[in-house]
C-alpha positions in Angstrom: 0.0 0.0 0.0 2.9 2.4 0.8 4.4 1.8 -2.6 1.0 2.8 -4.3 1.0 6.0 -2.3 4.6 6.8 -3.2 3.7 6.3 -6.9 0.6 8.5 -6.5 2.7 11.2 -4.7 5.4 11.0 -7.4 2.9 11.2 -10.3 0.8 14.0 -8.8 3.9 15.9 -7.6 2.8 15.9 -4.0 5.5 17.0 -1.6 5.8 18.1 2.0 4.3 21.5 1.2 1.1 19.8 0.1 1.5 21.4 -3.3 0.2 19.3 -6.2 0.2 19.6 -10.0 -2.9 17.8 -11.2 -2.9 19.3 -14.7 -2.7 17.8 -18.2 -2.6 19.3 -21.6 -5.5 18.5 -23.9 -5.7 20.1 -27.4 -3.2 22.8 -26.3 -5.4 23.7 -23.3 -4.1 23.0 -19.7 -6.8 21.3 -17.6 -6.6 22.0 -13.9 -10.1 21.1 -12.7 -10.0 17.6 -11.2 -13.3 16.7 -12.9 -11.9 17.7 -16.3 -8.7 15.8 -15.7 -10.7 12.7 -14.8 -12.8 13.1 -17.9 -9.7 13.5 -20.1 -8.3 10.3 -18.6 -11.6 8.4 -19.3 -11.7 9.7 -22.8 -8.1 8.6 -23.3 -9.1 5.0 -22.5 -12.2 5.1 -24.7 -10.0 6.3 -27.6 -7.5 3.5 -27.0 -10.4 0.9 -27.1 -11.8 2.4 -30.2 -8.4 2.3 -32.0 -7.3 -1.1 -30.7 -10.4 -3.2 -30.4 -13.1 -1.8 -32.7 -11.0 -2.0 -35.9 -10.6 -5.7 -35.2 -14.3 -6.4 -35.1 -15.9 -7.8 -38.1 -18.9 -6.1 -39.8 -22.0 -8.4 -39.6 -22.5 -8.1 -43.3 -19.0 -9.4 -44.0 -19.4 -12.2 -41.5 -22.4 -13.9 -43.1 -21.7 -17.4 -44.2 -22.1 -17.6 -48.0 -21.6 -21.4 -48.0 -25.1 -22.1 -46.9 -24.0 -24.1 -43.9 -24.2 -23.0 -40.3 -20.9 -22.7 -38.4 -21.4 -24.3 -35.0 -18.0 -23.3 -33.6 -18.1 -21.2 -30.4 -15.7 -19.1 -28.6 -15.2 -18.3 -24.9 -13.3 -15.3 -23.6 -11.8 -15.8 -20.2 -12.1 -12.9 -17.8 -9.1 -10.6 -17.6 -7.1 -10.0 -14.4 -4.9 -7.3 -12.9 -1.7 -9.1 -14.1 -2.9 -9.2 -17.7 -3.8 -5.5 -17.6 -0.4 -4.6 -16.0 1.4 -6.6 -18.8 -0.5 -4.6 -21.4 0.4 -1.3 -19.7 4.0 -2.4 -19.5 4.1 -2.7 -23.3 3.4 1.1 -23.7 6.3 3.0 -25.0 7.6 5.5 -22.5 9.5 7.6 -25.0 6.5 8.2 -27.2 5.1 11.7 -27.7 1.9 12.3 -25.7 -1.3 11.5 -27.5 -3.8 14.2 -28.4 -5.2 14.1 -24.9 -1.8 15.1 -23.3 -1.7 11.9 -21.2 1.8 10.5 -21.3 2.3 6.7 -21.2 4.8 7.2 -18.3 1.9 8.5 -16.2 -0.2 5.4 -17.0 2.8 3.1 -16.3 3.4 4.7 -12.9 -0.3 4.4 -12.0 -0.6 0.9 -13.3 -1.0 -0.6 -9.8 -4.0 1.7 -9.2 -5.4 1.5 -12.7 -5.1 -2.2 -13.5 -7.5 -3.6 -10.9 -10.1 -0.9 -11.8 -9.7 -1.6 -15.6 -9.9 -5.4 -15.1 -13.1 -5.0 -13.1 -14.7 -2.7 -15.6 -13.8 -4.9 -18.6 -15.0 -8.1 -16.9 -18.2 -6.5 -15.7 -19.0 -5.1 -19.2 -18.2 -8.5 -20.8 -20.5 -10.2 -18.2 -23.4 -7.8 -18.6 -23.0 -7.4 -22.4 -23.4 -3.6 -21.9 -20.8 -1.3 -23.4 -20.4 2.5 -23.4 -22.2 4.2 -26.3 -18.9 5.4 -27.7 -17.8 1.8 -28.2 -20.9 0.5 -30.0 -20.8 0.0 -33.7 -23.5 1.8 -35.5 
């Protein structure tokens, strides 16, 4: 637990003077409001999902079987876990230029112990319920 707080203090620039720098740069605008910073982080992850997962989905029209036989094969996706999420976060390049939302991958990497359990829970819950954010639905 102490290690998590040290990472949080390091990332948020907390020091003995109780000063903090909770700002990020989004579209050349520095966000200082904690709500706006949180929304920017959420949007960052939505964009990642859109770019990484949605392009891999197959259009229903393209997936129709033209052979006239039904495919009885099934697929099961195992729930994810914190270790898997951390492994994915570890693959992020730390020397990359910040994305459009201003969130640097080094920040995500430093916060992985805090983010990974939350992301794993959200992903598993959405898979279980079959409910996804509107931004992630294919029209």
